[in-house]
C-alpha positions as CSV (number, residue, x, y, z in Angstrom):
1,D,-35.0,-5.0,-8.9
2,V,-34.0,-3.0,-5.9
3,N,-33.0,-5.9,-3.8
4,E,-30.9,-7.0,-6.5
5,L,-29.3,-3.8,-6.8
6,L,-28.5,-3.7,-3.2
7,E,-26.9,-7.2,-2.9
8,T,-25.1,-6.4,-5.9
9,G,-23.6,-3.1,-4.3
10,R,-22.7,-5.1,-0.9
11,G,-21.1,-7.7,-2.9
12,L,-18.7,-4.9,-4.7
13,L,-18.1,-3.3,-1.3
14,L,-16.4,-6.4,0.2
15,A,-13.7,-5.4,-2.1
16,L,-12.8,-3.1,1.1
17,Q,-11.7,-6.1,3.1
18,L,-8.9,-7.2,0.6
19,F,-6.5,-4.4,1.5
20,P,-7.6,-3.6,5.1
21,S,-6.3,-0.3,6.6
22,G,-7.0,1.3,9.9
23,S,-7.5,4.9,8.5
24,S,-8.7,4.1,5.2
25,G,-11.9,5.2,6.1
26,S,-11.0,8.2,7.5
27,G,-12.2,10.2,4.5
28,S,-15.8,11.7,5.0
29,R,-18.7,13.5,3.0
30,S,-17.7,16.5,5.3
31,G,-15.2,17.3,2.8
32,S,-12.4,16.8,5.3
33,S,-10.1,14.0,5.7
34,T,-7.3,12.9,8.0
35,T,-5.7,10.9,5.4
36,T,-2.3,12.4,4.2
37,I,-1.0,11.2,1.1
38,N,2.3,12.0,-0.4
39,I,1.6,11.3,-4.1
40,N,5.5,12.1,-5.0
41,D,6.7,9.3,-2.6
42,A,7.0,5.5,-3.4
43,T,5.2,4.8,-0.4
44,S,2.3,6.2,0.3
45,T,1.0,6.7,4.1
46,T,-2.1,7.5,6.1
47,T,-2.4,8.9,9.5
48,S,-1.4,5.5,11.0
49,T,-0.3,2.9,8.3
50,S,1.3,2.5,5.3
51,S,0.1,1.1,1.9
52,P,-2.1,-1.9,3.2
53,L,-1.3,-5.5,2.5
54,P,-3.7,-8.0,1.0
55,T,-5.8,-10.5,3.3
56,G,-7.9,-13.1,1.9
57,L,-11.7,-12.6,2.0
58,T,-13.5,-15.9,3.0
59,A,-14.4,-18.3,0.0
60,T,-18.1,-17.3,0.5
61,E,-17.4,-13.5,0.6
62,R,-14.9,-14.1,-2.6
63,D,-17.7,-15.9,-4.3
64,R,-20.3,-12.8,-3.5
65,L,-17.7,-10.3,-4.7
66,R,-17.4,-12.3,-8.2
67,D,-20.9,-12.7,-8.3
68,A,-21.7,-9.1,-8.0
69,L,-19.0,-8.5,-10.6
70,R,-20.4,-11.0,-13.0
71,R,-23.9,-9.3,-12.5
72,I,-22.6,-5.9,-13.6
73,A,-21.2,-7.5,-16.8
74,V,-24.6,-9.0,-17.4
75,W,-26.5,-5.4,-16.7
76,K,-23.7,-3.9,-19.1
77,G,-24.7,-6.7,-21.9
78,R,-28.2,-6.0,-21.6
79,S,-27.9,-2.1,-22.0
80,S,-25.7,-3.1,-25.1
81,D,-28.6,-4.9,-26.5
82,R,-30.8,-2.1,-25.9
83,G,-28.6,0.2,-28.0
84,T,-27.1,2.0,-25.2
85,V,-23.7,0.3,-25.8
86,G,-23.1,-0.9,-22.2
87,R,-23.8,2.4,-20.3
88,L,-24.4,2.3,-16.7
89,P,-25.0,4.9,-14.1
90,H,-21.6,6.4,-13.6
91,A,-21.6,5.4,-9.8
92,I,-22.5,1.8,-10.4
93,D,-19.8,1.5,-13.4
94,I,-17.1,3.3,-11.1
95,T,-17.8,1.1,-8.0
96,A,-17.6,-2.3,-10.1
97,G,-14.3,-1.1,-12.0
98,L,-12.7,-0.3,-8.7
99,A,-13.7,-3.6,-7.0
100,D,-12.7,-5.3,-10.0
101,I,-9.2,-3.9,-10.0
102,L,-8.8,-4.1,-6.3
103,L,-9.7,-8.0,-6.6
104,L,-7.1,-8.6,-9.3
105,D,-4.4,-6.6,-7.5
106,A,-5.1,-8.7,-4.2
107,T,-5.2,-12.0,-6.1
108,E,-1.6,-11.1,-7.5
109,Q,-0.3,-9.8,-4.2
110,R,-1.3,-13.0,-2.5
111,Q,0.5,-15.2,-5.2
112,R,3.7,-13.3,-4.8
113,Q,3.4,-13.4,-1.3
114,R,3.1,-17.5,-1.4
115,Q,6.1,-17.4,-3.7
116,R,8.2,-15.8,-1.3
117,Q,7.1,-18.1,1.5
118,L,7.7,-21.0,-0.3
119,Q,11.2,-20.2,-1.6
120,P,13.1,-19.9,1.6
121,R,12.1,-23.4,2.6
122,Q,13.7,-24.9,-0.7
123,P,17.4,-25.7,-1.1
124,Q,19.3,-23.3,-3.4
125,R,19.8,-25.6,-6.2
126,Q,16.2,-26.7,-6.3
127,R,15.0,-23.0,-6.0
128,S,17.0,-21.9,-9.0
129,Q,15.1,-24.9,-11.1
130,S,11.7,-23.9,-9.7
131,P,9.6,-22.5,-12.5
132,M,8.3,-19.0,-11.4
133,V,4.7,-18.6,-12.1
134,S,4.0,-15.6,-14.3
135,P,2.3,-12.7,-13.0
136,V,-1.5,-12.1,-14.1
137,I,-0.7,-8.5,-14.3
138,S,2.7,-6.6,-14.0
139,P,2.7,-3.8,-11.3
140,A,3.1,-1.2,-14.3
141,Q,-0.2,-2.5,-15.7
142,L,-1.8,-2.0,-12.4
143,R,-0.6,1.4,-12.0
144,N,-2.3,2.3,-15.3
145,A,-5.6,0.5,-14.6
146,Y,-6.0,2.1,-11.2
147,S,-4.9,5.5,-12.8
148,T,-7.7,5.3,-15.4
149,L,-10.2,4.6,-12.9
150,L,-9.3,7.0,-10.5
151,L,-9.5,9.6,-13.4
152,R,-12.7,8.5,-14.6
153,S,-14.2,8.3,-11.1
154,V,-13.0,12.1,-10.3
155,N,-14.1,13.4,-13.9
156,G,-17.5,11.5,-13.8
157,L,-18.3,13.0,-10.4
158,A,-17.2,16.6,-11.6
159,D,-19.3,16.2,-14.8
160,T,-22.4,15.4,-12.7
161,Y,-22.2,18.3,-10.3
162,R,-21.5,20.3,-13.3
163,H,-24.8,19.2,-15.0
164,Q,-26.6,19.8,-11.4
165,K,-25.5,23.2,-11.2
166,K,-25.8,23.9,-15.0
167,S,-22.1,25.2,-15.0
168,S,-19.5,24.2,-17.0
169,S,-17.1,26.5,-15.4
170,L,-16.8,24.8,-12.0
171,S,-13.1,23.5,-11.3
172,V,-12.9,19.8,-10.7
173,S,-11.6,20.3,-7.2
174,H,-14.6,22.7,-6.4
175,C,-17.0,20.0,-7.6
176,C,-15.5,17.1,-5.6
177,A,-15.1,19.3,-2.4
178,L,-19.0,19.9,-2.6
179,A,-19.3,16.1,-3.0
180,G,-17.2,15.2,0.0
181,L,-14.6,13.4,-2.1
182,P,-11.0,13.6,-0.4
183,L,-9.1,16.4,-2.4
184,W,-5.7,14.5,-2.2
185,I,-7.5,12.0,-4.8
186,V,-8.2,14.8,-7.1
187,D,-4.2,15.4,-6.8
188,V,-3.9,11.9,-7.8
189,R,-5.9,12.3,-10.9
190,H,-4.0,15.1,-11.6
191,D,-0.7,13.3,-11.6
192,A,-2.2,10.5,-13.4
193,S,-3.1,12.9,-16.2
194,H,-0.2,15.2,-16.5
195,N,2.8,13.4,-14.6
196,D,4.3,10.2,-13.7
197,L,1.9,7.7,-12.8
198,P,1.1,7.5,-9.1
199,S,2.9,4.7,-7.2
200,L,1.1,1.4,-6.8
201,G,0.5,2.3,-2.8
202,V,-1.0,5.7,-3.8
203,C,-3.2,4.0,-6.4
204,R,-4.2,1.3,-4.0
205,I,-5.2,3.6,-1.3
206,G,-7.0,6.1,-3.8
207,A,-9.0,3.2,-4.9
208,L,-10.2,2.1,-1.6
209,E,-11.0,5.7,-0.4
210,S,-12.7,6.3,-3.8
211,L,-14.9,2.9,-3.6
212,R,-15.8,3.6,0.1
213,F,-16.9,7.2,-1.1
214,W,-19.3,5.7,-3.9
215,G,-20.5,3.0,-1.6
216,E,-21.9,5.6,0.7
């Protein structure tokens, strides 16, 4: 159903509003981008902002995003029932994965922010006795999850172009340049594969840029 697919896509792209950034949309299909990322720095920056902070969606928007993620899970189940082991088109699978991890990240960050806001209002003795809410996911786990998705996103895009061009010799960076994906995301993928995992800020901005790319 085309309408269902479009509605699901719109729902997934609401994840872009979880971490709004004035320059997160600067990447374009033209192959150039004004986004500058230092993947070796602990804080990732763009031309006008540092790593974006989470803001909440409205209750209706959050429900739409979760409904879209549930619908993707149903589609995967149907594919599995047909013997294709949950295979969805790469673009749909990656878009859902990026939206899912951004939602999880934003939920965790907002929980931490609420804890920090409440603590100064409590007396020192009461503060020390207050139970800390366990995190849903640690920063290290988030970095791992983001890095895996960015790696799969870039590799899948490169494989698609190699298949279309019937050439397995095309480099990953060349394929992504043809597609218009910002090449710094390819660098993030390289670091995630061969060096230390990128910082959480870099991962987050990379996920936002990648989600915007797949949404186009």
